[in-house]
N, C-alpha and C positions, 0 to 999 in steps of 0.2 A: 234679287233672288227671291223666288217664291217662298212664302212663309208657311209653315205647317203649324196648325193649332196645337198639335201634340208636343211641340218642342218647348223646352223650358225658356222662360223669359224673365230671368232674375236681373233685369236692368241691362243685360248684355244683348247684343244683336242676336236675333233669332236666325237659326240656320235650318236649311232643308237637308234632310238625310234620307235617302231611299234605300240604303243598303248597297248591294253591288248592282247598280243600274246597268252598267255596261253588259254584264253577264245576262241580266234579265232581258235586255234589248236583243242580244244575240240569240237567246233562247226563243224569244217571241218571233224574231226574224226567221229562224229555222222552221218554226211551226207554220208561219205564214207561207214560206216558200214551199214546204212539203205539201201544204193544202192547196195552194193556188198558183205556184210557180213564182219565180223571181220577178217576172214582169208585173205582177199584181202588187208587189210590195211598195209602199210609200212610207215616208217618214211619219206622216200623219196617222196612217193606219197602225204603224208600229207603236206610236205613242199611245194610241187608244188601247191597243192590245195589252200594253204594259201598264196602263192606268196612270200615265203621267202626262204632264203638259206637253203640247206639241213642240215646244222649244227644247224639252229635255234631251231628246236623242242627239241634238246638235252639240251637247256638252261632251259627247263621247265620239261622235262621227261627224266629219266635216260636211258630208252630204250622203245621198243614197248610194253612190258608187263606193264610197269609203266603207259604208256598212256592208255592202255586198262583198267587197274585197275581204273584209274581216270574216264574214260567214264562209266564204270560199277557202280562206286560209285555214280556218279550223276544220273544214271539210277535208282538205288535202292532208292535214295532220292526222285526222282520224283514219283516213284511207291508208296512209303509210303505216300506221300502227296495225291496222287490219291485215295488211299484206305481210308485215314482219311477223305478226303472231301466227299467221297461217304457215309461213315458211319454217318457223321454229317448232311447230307442234307435230313432230314426227321425224321420220328418217330423211336423210338428205336426198335419197333417190326420188322421192315423191314430192319434194318441197315445191317444185315449180308447178306441179298439178294442183297442189293444195292452194298455192298462191293464186292460180288462175281461177279456181272455184271461189275463193274469197273475193277476188276482183268482181266476178260476175254477180255474186250475192250482194256485195256492197252497192253495185249499180242498180240492182233490182230493188233493194230495200230503200234506196235513197235517190230515186229517179230525178226529182227536181233539184236536189243538191248536186247530184252528178252533172246535170245539165249546166248548172251555174258554174261548176268547177271547170268543165271541159268544153262547153259549147256557147258560153256567153260572151267571149271575147275579152274577159277581164284579164286573163293571164298575159296574152300578147301585148296588151296595152299597159301592163304594170311596169314600174321602174325596175331595172335590173337588180337593184339592191333591196327591193321591197320584201316584206314578210311573205306576201302572196307569191311572188316569183320564186323565193327560196323554198317555200313549202311545196309548190308545184314541181319544181325541179327535184326536190328530195323524194317526191312520191314515185318517180321513175326508177330511182336507185335500187330498191329491193328487187324489182324485176330484172334489171340489168345484172345485178349481182348473182341472182339465181341462174340466169341464162349463161353467164360466163363460168359459173361454178359447174354447171352441168356439161358445158363444152367450152374449155379454155380458149379454143380458136374462134368462138363466137364473137361477133362484133356488136356495136351499137345497132347496126342495121338489123341483125337477127332479133335483138330485143325489141326494136321498133316494130318489126313485122308481127311479133307475138302481141305486143301492146295494141296494134291496129286490129288484130283479130278480136281481142277481148273488147276493145272499145266499140267496134262495129256490132258485136253481138249485144252489148248493153244497149246501144242506141236503137238497134232494130227491134229489140224486145220492148224497150220503153215506148217506141212509136207504134207498137201493135203489129209489126210485121212478123214477129216470131212469138209463138204462144207456148213453146216447149218450156218445161221447168229447167232451172240451172243445171240440175243433175244430168238431164238428157243432153244438154248442150255440151257439158264436160265430156260426155262419152264420145263426142264427135271430134274433139280437139286433140291433136297429137302434139304434145309439148315434149 
């Protein structure tokens, strides 16, 4: 274990303590992904960004894919919270529209994280009982709940169609095919 000169050495074994390195690594990974995309992230660049030895990230993540899955899991959790907050912030009649606007805004503000979450192939390859798969699945539930609340006869298919509309708009905007602001896009969607 790497020794730190600032650690006490009263005859006992010296230990290295960095604080919450896992959180710092996740923060650094999110910043790297936001700036350059997930494809540019390496464990070595992450260690440099966090100011730790190249081996340090491996104490918390088995490999790069494990790290990306952790970032995507947190992204899905934040995304779900964003949707739930939007739905609960007003009357029930406009909850679905507020949620749609929050969806588009999240995608616009977090383009590279959104790509990691929805377009990287991490979720389909995740184990069914993994934290990533659970978080991804949970992120669809608020939309499904609002669609069925607005129309009790609505099905998963109806929620999937709305999700597809929102996802398509986020990706088209992210790829530069749409330049309109989120507010303008919302004016064209009928939910």
